[in-house]
PLY file of the C-alpha trace (Angstrom):
ply
format ascii 1.0
element vertex 73
property float x
property float y
property float z
element edge 72
property int vertex1
property int vertex2
end_header
28.69 17.11 3.38
29.89 13.54 3.34
27.57 10.57 3.47
28.64 9.71 7.02
27.80 13.23 8.26
24.41 13.01 6.55
23.67 9.72 8.35
24.50 11.30 11.71
22.19 14.25 11.04
19.38 11.89 9.99
19.91 9.72 13.08
19.55 12.74 15.39
16.53 14.16 13.60
14.10 11.22 13.66
12.96 11.44 17.29
11.08 14.77 17.11
9.37 13.60 13.90
8.18 10.39 15.56
6.90 12.34 18.60
4.96 14.81 16.43
3.43 12.09 14.26
2.50 10.02 17.32
0.92 13.04 19.00
-1.12 13.88 15.91
-2.29 10.29 15.46
-3.17 10.00 19.15
-5.22 13.18 19.01
-7.11 12.01 15.92
-7.80 8.57 17.39
-8.88 10.06 20.73
-11.23 12.54 19.10
-12.69 9.79 16.90
-13.27 7.58 19.94
-14.99 10.43 21.79
-17.17 11.15 18.77
-18.22 7.50 18.51
-18.99 7.40 22.24
-21.14 10.53 21.99
-22.91 9.23 18.89
-23.65 5.86 20.46
-25.07 7.36 23.66
-27.49 9.69 21.94
-28.15 13.35 22.62
-30.33 12.98 25.71
-27.94 11.76 28.41
-24.23 11.25 29.01
-22.88 7.76 28.34
-22.98 5.21 31.14
-19.56 3.66 31.56
-19.12 1.30 34.47
-15.91 0.82 36.42
-15.52 -2.63 34.88
-15.73 -1.21 31.38
-13.15 1.42 32.30
-10.77 -1.22 33.60
-11.23 -3.33 30.47
-10.50 -0.32 28.28
-7.43 0.58 30.34
-6.02 -2.94 30.05
-6.69 -2.91 26.32
-4.88 0.42 25.86
-1.96 -0.75 28.02
-1.63 -3.91 25.93
-1.69 -1.87 22.73
1.06 0.43 24.05
3.14 -2.57 25.12
2.82 -4.05 21.62
3.82 -0.76 20.03
6.86 -0.57 22.31
8.03 -4.00 21.17
7.88 -3.08 17.46
11.38 -1.62 17.55
13.02 -4.76 18.92
0 1
1 2
2 3
3 4
4 5
5 6
6 7
7 8
8 9
9 10
10 11
11 12
12 13
13 14
14 15
15 16
16 17
17 18
18 19
19 20
20 21
21 22
22 23
23 24
24 25
25 26
26 27
27 28
28 29
29 30
30 31
31 32
32 33
33 34
34 35
35 36
36 37
37 38
38 39
39 40
40 41
41 42
42 43
43 44
44 45
45 46
46 47
47 48
48 49
49 50
50 51
51 52
52 53
53 54
54 55
55 56
56 57
57 58
58 59
59 60
60 61
61 62
62 63
63 64
64 65
65 66
66 67
67 68
68 69
69 70
70 71
71 72
């Protein structure tokens, strides 16, 4: 196999790897966040999260995703 053919195969093969790594990292980060939320609320009652806190968290996550999307530029 020539070097040019090898480059084409590598170029086609990177997308599934990135998706799998991103999925695994997202699952680990999400589970860690849930664990910290459970630990901080205690064992007696579910955590109290207001609508304002939910909106703040959503904006924060959206900003993080936007920054990640601009890394490739």
